[in-house]
C-alpha positions in Angstrom: -16.5 -13.6 2.7 -14.5 -15.2 -0.1 -11.3 -13.5 -1.4 -8.6 -14.0 -3.9 -5.0 -13.3 -3.2 -3.0 -12.2 -6.2 0.7 -12.5 -5.4 0.5 -15.3 -2.9 3.8 -15.0 -1.0 4.6 -14.4 2.6 2.1 -11.6 2.8 -0.6 -13.7 1.2 0.0 -16.6 3.6 -0.3 -14.2 6.6 -3.5 -12.7 5.2 -4.9 -16.2 4.9 -3.9 -17.1 8.5 -5.3 -13.9 10.0 -8.4 -13.8 7.9 -9.7 -17.3 8.8 -10.8 -16.3 12.4 -12.8 -13.4 10.9 -14.7 -15.7 8.6 -12.7 -14.9 5.5 -12.0 -17.8 3.1 -9.1 -17.6 0.6 -10.9 -19.2 -2.4 -8.2 -18.4 -5.0 -4.4 -18.1 -4.8 -2.5 -16.7 -7.8 1.2 -16.5 -8.1 4.0 -16.8 -10.7 3.3 -20.5 -11.2 -0.4 -20.2 -12.2 -0.7 -16.6 -13.3 2.6 -15.7 -15.0 0.8 -14.4 -18.1 -2.5 -13.6 -16.4 -4.0 -17.0 -17.3 -5.3 -17.4 -13.7 -7.7 -14.4 -14.1 -10.7 -16.1 -15.6 -14.5 -15.7 -14.9 -14.6 -19.3 -13.6 -11.8 -18.7 -11.1 -13.3 -15.5 -9.8 -16.9 -16.7 -9.6 -18.2 -16.0 -6.1 -15.1 -13.9 -5.1 -16.1 -10.8 -3.0 -12.7 -9.1 -3.3 -9.2 -9.6 -4.6 -6.2 -8.5 -2.6 -3.3 -7.6 -4.9 0.2 -8.0 -3.6 2.1 -9.0 -6.8 5.0 -7.2 -8.5 5.5 -3.8 -10.0 5.6 -5.4 -13.5 2.3 -7.3 -13.2 0.1 -5.3 -10.8 -1.5 -3.1 -13.5 -2.2 -6.0 -15.8 -3.8 -7.9 -12.9 -5.9 -4.9 -11.9 -7.1 -4.4 -15.5 -8.3 -8.0 -15.9 -9.8 -8.4 -12.4 -11.7 -5.1 -12.8 -13.1 -6.4 -16.1 -14.6 -9.3 -14.2 -16.4 -6.9 -11.8 -14.5 -7.9 -8.7 -13.6 -5.4 -6.1 -9.9 -4.9 -5.2 -7.5 -4.1 -2.4 -4.2 -2.9 -3.9 -1.1 -3.2 -1.8 1.6 -3.7 -4.4 3.9 -0.8 -5.0 6.2 0.5 -7.7 3.5 1.3 -10.2 2.3 4.7 -9.0 3.3 6.4 -12.2 0.3 4.7 -13.7 -2.1 5.9 -11.0 -4.3 7.9 -13.4 -4.7 4.8 -15.6 -5.7 2.6 -12.7 -8.2 5.1 -11.4 -9.7 5.2 -14.9 -9.9 1.4 -15.0 -11.7 1.3 -11.6 -14.1 4.1 -12.6 -15.0 2.6 -16.0 -15.5 -0.9 -14.7 -17.8 0.2 -11.8 -15.9 -1.7 -9.1 -14.6 -0.6 -5.8 -10.9 -0.4 -5.0 -8.8 0.5 -1.9 -5.2 1.5 -2.5 -2.3 2.1 -0.1 1.4 1.7 -0.3 1.2 0.5 3.3 -1.8 -1.1 5.0 -0.4 -0.8 8.5 -2.7 1.2 10.7 0.3 2.7 12.5 1.8 3.9 9.3 -1.4 5.6 8.2 -1.4 7.5 11.5 2.2 8.2 10.9 1.3 9.8 7.5 -0.9 12.3 9.4 1.7 13.0 12.1 4.3 13.7 9.4 2.0 15.9 7.4 1.1 18.0 10.5 4.8 18.4 11.4 5.6 19.4 7.8 2.8 22.0 7.8 4.4 23.6 10.9 7.9 23.4 9.6 6.9 24.9 6.3 7.0 28.3 8.1 10.5 27.6 9.5 13.1 28.2 6.8 15.9 27.3 9.2 15.0 23.6 9.1 16.0 21.2 6.3 14.3 17.8 5.9 15.3 14.3 5.1 13.3 11.1 4.4 14.8 7.6 4.8 13.7 4.0 4.8 15.2 0.5 5.1 13.6 -2.8 4.1 14.5 -6.5 3.6 16.8 -7.3 0.7 14.0 -9.0 -1.3 12.0 -5.8 -1.7 12.2 -4.8 -5.3 11.3 -1.0 -5.3 13.4 1.7 -3.7 12.6 4.1 -2.3 9.5 2.4 -1.0 6.0 3.5 -1.9 5.5 4.4 1.7 8.4 6.8 1.7 7.3 8.4 -1.5 3.8 8.9 0.0 5.4 10.4 3.1 7.2 13.0 1.0 4.1 13.6 -1.0 2.2 14.3 2.2 4.9 16.7 3.3 4.6 18.6 0.1 0.8 18.6 0.2 1.0 20.1 3.7 3.0 23.0 2.3 6.6 22.0 2.9 7.9 23.1 -0.5 11.7 22.9 0.2 14.0 20.1 -0.9 13.7 16.7 1.0 16.8 14.5 0.9 15.6 11.0 0.2 17.5 7.8 1.0 16.9 4.0 1.0 18.7 0.8 2.1 18.0 -2.9 1.5 19.4 -5.5 3.9 18.5 -8.7 5.7 14.9 -9.4 6.7 13.9 -6.0 8.0 10.0 -5.6 7.7 10.3 -1.9 7.2 11.5 1.3 9.0 10.6 4.8 7.8 12.1 8.0 9.2 11.4 11.7 8.6 13.7 14.3 10.1 14.0 18.1 10.3 17.3 19.6 11.3 18.5 23.2 12.1 21.6 24.7 13.7 19.7 24.6 17.0 18.1 21.2 17.1 16.7 18.1 15.3 13.3 16.5 15.2 13.1 12.8 14.2 9.9 11.0 13.4 10.2 7.2 13.0 7.9 4.3 12.4 9.3 0.7 12.7 7.3 -2.4 11.7 8.0 -5.5 13.8 6.4 -7.9 11.4 4.1 -8.2 8.4 1.1 -8.8 10.6 0.1 -5.1 10.7 0.1 -4.9 6.9 -1.9 -8.1 6.6 -4.6 -7.0 9.1 -5.0 -3.6 7.4 -5.4 -5.3 4.0 -8.1 -7.6 5.5 -9.9 -4.6 7.0 -9.8 -2.9 3.6 -11.3 -6.0 1.9 -14.1 -6.1 4.4 -14.8 -2.4 4.0 -14.7 -2.3 0.2 -17.2 -5.1 -0.2 -20.3 -3.7 -2.0 -18.7 -0.3 -2.6 -17.9 1.5 -5.8 -15.1 4.0 -6.5 -11.4 4.4 -5.9 -10.4 4.9 -2.2 -7.3 5.5 -0.2 -6.9 3.4 2.9 -7.1 6.6 5.0 -10.8 6.8 4.1 -11.3 3.3 5.5 -9.6 4.3 8.8 -10.6 7.9 9.2 -13.7 8.4 7.1 
């Protein structure tokens, strides 16, 4: 399988390293030096590419998606900070007839965590004595805050029926890969749910798994569909 990595930074290098033993060749690497104005997204560069993994920046991700989709290449979208244009991106994927898998976090553990949080929120929706908070901390180089993962966690809580206010907080410091915490507190007790990433390896493996899965498929998918059907 041949892939392109769009946004070839630390995550891209880890994807390349972990993909090689699975028979995945990184045939194209695009970054700010060769794709600053989308000049790297050409039919010649993407010839023979089975899927592109997009881990660029909030400012460039939609432009990259639009141009890659026009070439008929399937996508795995891991960049965050663009979710306000979700409807536009869905439309691009549908109109181009490609397949795309999106997630704010490709960690398998985090995607299980989404479900744990949703179920807890469903139960707590019936308990008005409990108030909720959502908090995350990442490395200082992360550009968006709150993280896309935290926003999805809050979205999952609301979708599960927890319609009360959720106090949201973020911090940026050091080299922390990512910690997300959801809590429910009452006068009687506290429930704290937390996921802590030890490295980027889990994110990279999930993105690779998504790229393998989306090969030959059409439509816009959430990573949960890859993991859970």
